[in-house]
N, C-alpha and C positions, 0 to 999 in steps of 0.2 A: 507046240508053239513055246519057245525057250523064254523064260521071264528074266529080264535084265534086272541087275541088282541096283539099289537105290543108292546113288552116290553121296546123299546127304547122311546115310546111316553109317557112321564111321566106325561102329563096333560090329557091324554085321559079319565080318570075317576075321580070321587070325591076324591078317596084316593090317586091318582097320582100327584095332583096339588101341585106345589112348593109354600110354604109360607114362609114370613119373620118370623124369629123367634123373640121372646121378646126381647132378648139381643140387636139385631141389632136395634130394633125400639128405645129402651132406649139410646143406643149409638148416634143415629142421633138426638134425641131430645137434648142430653146433648151437642153434638157438635154445633148443631145451637145456643143454649142458650150461648156457650162459645164463639162463634163468635160475638155475639151481646155485650156480656160484655166485650170483648177485646177493644171496642172502647171507653171505659171510662178511660181517662188518669189517672194515678196515683193509681186508685183503681183496675185496670184490673188485677194486678198481685194477689191481695187478692180475687177477685171474679172469674175473668175467668180462672186463672190457675187450681184451684181445679176441676172446672167443666170439663175443657179440660182433665185432668188426668182421671176423672171417665169416660168421653165418650172414651177415648183412650183404658182403660182397658175392658170397656163393648164392644167396637167394635172389639178388637182382640177376646175376648172370643166368641162373636156372630160370627165372621168370622170362627173361628175354629169349633165351633159347627155346622155351616151350611155346611162347607165342608165336614163334616163326614155324613150328612144325605141328601139323594137324593131328598127329599120333601120339603127342606128348602132353601131359597135363602139368600145370603149374601149380597145383595145389600144395604139395610138400615145400616148394620155394616160396610160396606166400607165406606159410607158416613159419618158415625160417626167418623170413624179414620181420614178420610181426613180433616172434619171440626175439629177436635182437633188440628191436626197438624197445620193447617192453622191459628188457633186462637191463637197459641203461638206465631206464626211468625207475627201476626197482633199486639199482645201486644207490642213486642220490637219495631215495627215500628211506632206504635202510641206514644209510650213513647219518641222514638228518636225524632220525629218531634216536639212534645210538648217541650222537653227539649232544643232542638236547638232554637226554638221560643223564649222561656223564657230567655235563655241565651243571645240570640241577643237584646232582649228588656232591658234586664239589663245593657248590655254594652252601649246601646244607651243612657239610663237614665244617667249612671256614665259620658259618654262623654259630655252631655250637661250640667250636673252639674259641670264639670271642666271648660266648656267655661265660664260660670258665674262667678266661683270663680276667675278664672284668670283675667277676665275684672274688677272685684271689686279690685283686687290686685293692677293692674295696675292704676286704678283710684285713689286709696290712694297714690300711689306713684306721680301721676300728682298734685295731691292736695299739697302734702308735697312740691314739687318744687315750686308750686305757692306761698306757705307760705313763703318759703326762698326768693322769689323775692319781697315779700311785697305786694302782691295783698291782695285787702280788703277781710275780712271775709264774708262780705255781697255777694260779687261776688262769692266767692268760695262756699258758701252755697247755692247760687241759681242754679249755674251750676252743683253741686254736686246732689242737689235734682232732676234737669231734668234728669241726667245720671241715678240715683237710680230709678226713675219711669220708664225709659226705660228698664232698667233691669229686673224691677219686672214684666213688661209685657212679658219678655222672660222666666221667672222662670214659669208662667202660662203654657207654652208649654213644660215643662221639661220632661213630661211623653209622649209627643206625636209628638214635634217638631222634625225637622231635625237637626243635629249636625253641619253639615257643613253650613246650612242656617243660624242657630243661631250664629255661630262663624262670618260669615260676618256682620250680624246685630250688634253684641257686638264690633266688630272693629269699625264699623261705629260710635256708640255711644262713643266709647273711643276716637276716632279721634275727634270728634265734641267737647268734653269736654276739651281735651288738646289744641285745637285751640282757643277755647274761653277764656281758662285762659291764654294762650300765649298773646292774644290780649287785656286782662285786665290790666289797668295800675297800676302801684305800688303806695302804700299810701305814700305820702310826710310826712316825720318825720321831717322836718325843723320846723314846728310850735311847735312841741312837744318838741323839743330840746331847742328852745327859751324859752318856757315857764318854762321848768326846770331850765334854767340859771337865769331867773328872780326870781324864787322861792329862789334859792341859794342866789342871791343878796339881797332879802329882808331879808333873815335870818341874813346875815352878818350885815345889817344895824340895825336890832332889836337888835343884840348883842352889837353893838357899843352904841346904845342909852341906853341901860339898864346897862352899866358898870358903876358903880360909880366912878371908878377912873379916867375915861375919862372926867367926869362932873367937877371934881375939876381941 
């Protein structure tokens, strides 16, 4: 008695074995490539997005084709579609993370630059007040040079230092400059005034001596 083959068992013979179609394989390859290209910030939209769209189109076509043929599997086509969708979401995520990091870094650089600029402006104000009190220019130049050297060391950390820490250091350097200028004595202008009086008197005497009317 001859046994009849079971029609529900698709893989019982070489002709009934289910295979993946070419569209599904191509979709899976493009989807995986799109996922890898999605990790490249800035360029992922130019590189990964077109590949993802191709993978999506091939995957959908392969899925539809496999669904109409019992001897074809849609596994690779489904993987291609899923990988394409994930790559698009990954592109937005990577760009968002990189954009946030760049924005935070830029704000930090701007904040640290503002700290340095403010400290230099306050130092100029302190120097102006010291000049009004008559502090020697030698003292002002020395103290201002020390302050500028300290600020220059802060400028080296403009791209990596912490703004709050830099603000503390700048305040300390500025306060030291103000204290040293406040403790510096004012220049005595008495001798200069006396010299000017003597010069003025000498000029009057010369005028009297040289006047021919007074000699007669």
